[in-house]
N, C-alpha and C positions, 0 to 999 in steps of 0.2 A: 504494500500500500504506500503510495507516494506521501511524503511528509507535507503537512501544511506549513510548518516552519522548519527551516534548516539553517543552523548556525555552524560555520566552519572556521575555526581559528580566528575568532573575532576578538579584536583588541580595540580599546578606546582610550586615548589619552588627551589631555587638555594642555595647551601650550605648544611651543615649537617642537618639531619632531626630534631634533637633536638633543633637546633638553626639556622634556615634558614636565610641567609643574605638578600634574596629577595623573596617575594611571588609574582609570576607573574600572576597566575590564581587561582581563588578561587570558588569552587562550581559551575562549569560550567555544565549546562544541556541544550542540544539542539538536536532537531531532524530535519534533512534536507531530504526532499522528492525528488524523481526523477524529474529531469528537472527544479528544482528550481534554481533561481539566488539569492544567499544570499550575502549581503555585510556586513562586519564587520567594524564598525566605532567607534571611541573613541579617547580620548586624546593621545598624543604621550607617549609611554612607558606603555600603559595600557595592553599590552599583546596580541594585535590583531595578530601580526605576530607569536608570540609564539603559539597561539591557532591554527593558520593555519598550522604551522609546526608540531604541535602535531597530527592533522588530517593526515598529510602526513608522519608521522613516522620519521620525521627528529629530533623531540624532544620527549623524553619519558615522559609521565605524572608521577608525583610523586605518585598520587593515582587516583582512578576512572577508568572508562572504556571508551575506544575509539573504536568504531566499524565502519568499512567501508564495505558496502554491507553485513552486518551481520557477518563479521569476524574481528579479531583483525587488527588494522591498519598495523602492521608489515607484516602480511600475505598478506594484500591487496597490500602493496608495492612490495612484492616479486612477486605477480601475475601481477604486472604492471597495476593496475586498475585505476590509476589516472596519470594525467600529471601536471606539475607545471611550472608557469611562474613567474619570479622574476622582481624586479624593473629594473634591468639591463638585457639586452637581453642575455648576456653570450653566444655569438656566437664565433665560432672558426674562426679567421681572415684568416687562410690559407685554409679554406674549402669554396667552393662556396655556394651560397644560397641553392641550391638543396642538396648538400652534408651535409649541416648543418641540414636540415629537415630530411634527411635519417638517421642521426646518431643513434637515439634510435633503429631504425629497424636493422641497421647494428650490433649494440651491441646484439640484440636479435637473430641474425643469420638468418634474413629473406633473401631469395635469391635476388640477385642483380636486376633482372628484376622487381620483385614485389616491391623492395625498390624504384626504379625509378618511377614506376607507381604510388605508393602511395604518394611519395614525390611531384610529379607533381600535383596529385589530391589536396593535401593540399595547394600547392601554388596557384592553381586556386581558392580554397576556400577563401584565404586571398587576392586574386586579385594581385598576384605577379608572375604570370606565365611567364611574359616576362623578369624576372630578375633572372632566375635559374642559369645562368652562371656568374652572378655578385658575388663580394665578399662583406662581411658585411661593410667594410670601404667605399664602393661605395654607400651605402644606407643612407637615412635620419634616424633619431632616431625612428620615427613612423614606417617606413618600417622595420627596424630591429626588432621592437617589434612584427610586424606581422609575421616575420620569426620565432620568438620564439614561438608564438602561434601555427603556423603551425607545428613546431617540437613537441610541447607538445601534439598535437592532432594526430600525425602521426600513433600512434599505437591504435587509437580509444579508449581512456580511457573513463570510465563512469563518471569520476569526474575530474574537472579541478580546480586546486588551483592557485590563482593569488594574488601575494603579491605586491600591489601598482605598477602594471605594467606600468601605465601612469604618475606616479608622476613626472618624469623628463621632460615631454613634455610641450610645450607651450599650452596655453588655447585652441587655435583654433584646433591644431593637436589633443589635448586630446579629444575634443568634437567629432571630426571626428572618432577617434579610438573607442570612446564609441559606436557610431552608428555601426561601423564595427563589434565590439565585439557582439552586440546584433544580428546582422545578422548571424554571425557565430554560436552563441548559438542557434538561432532558427533553423538553417539548421542541426546542429549536434545533437540537443536534449541532449547535455551534461549538467550534473549538475555542477554549478559553485559556488565556494566560493571565494569571492573577498574582499581583504583588501584595504581600502581607507581612506584618511583624508578628502576627499571632500564630503560635504553633498549633493550638487546638483548631483554629479556623482553617489553617492549611490542611490539617489531617481530615477534618470533617468534609471539606469541599472536594479534595483532589483525587485524581487517578494516580498522579505522581507528584512528589514534593522535591523540588530542586533546591539543594542547600548551597549557599554561597558563602565564601570566606570574606573577612573584612578586607578593605581596600589594600592592594588591587583585587577587585572582585574576580574570583575563580569559582567554578563549579567544583565543589569538593565531594558531593555525594548526591545521588538521585535515589529516592526511596519510593518504591511502589506502595500504594495504599490499597490494601485488599479488602476493605470494608464493603459489604454488599450495598447495593442501591435497591430501593430508595433509602435514604438516610434520614433519621429523625431524632427525637429526644433520647430514645432508647440507644441509638448509636453512640451518643456522647457518654452514655453510662456503661457501655460494654467494656469488658476486660481488654479486648483487642484494640479498642480506641486508645486506652491508656498506654498500652504497649507501644503503639505507633507514635503517640505523643512523646514518649520517652526516647524512642529511636531517633526522632527528629531532634530532640533536645540534645542528645548525646552527639549527634552529627554536628550540630552547631558548636558544641563545646570543643570537639576535636578540630574543627576548622579554625577556631580561635587559637588553640594550642599550636597548630601548624603555622599560623601566621606569626606567632611569637617566636617560634623556632627559626623561621626564615629571617626574621629581623635580627636575630642574634648571630647569624652566620656572617 
């Protein structure tokens, strides 16, 4: 099966090539298959978001190859083959919920009737169909993020990139949004790459967890998550869930020890 995302020897540094001031990513190799849910986790500043933005062609790699659906990431962006959700919903306050969801379709020149139909379909998907005439400031933080997800999925991308979308939410809302996201992922069959600082969140959501070291960001371990779907409250209370959380935590600890050892050499 062809990879949705293929990263080969990707490096990213900031500053002049002969003397970079910051090495953000080093020797990144990763293959992501269709309909996978991949979480990127690591210490703050390890390059998780930089890696995500490299996949999304918002950051250009200094070297290496980034392919999305077999083509350069830049071409995939031009073809609108992925959607992106940030930590902040980034909604336009003067547009209704429906108009916010319609925005990418409007930019693409989709006829009005089709925009409305597709926008309403996405609002039903995120269970906000009764709020289409509301404005963002009338919604809770979790509801605003659901609007952002609906907007990102409006043009049916094959790949959804999510940069800590639930980081600002309280724990109860965050867990509810995790469950909602899994439902949406299952219904749409979209491939997801998800950045998080939360080990339990990564384990609950993912098919695989990619562990990164502190800067310069390297992939130190990839942990398959063998929890069955659908996942729910009982999943979080199962012995296997706690075993996998421990595995990811130990992998993060080892990556930190590896970094410290390299610094001493």
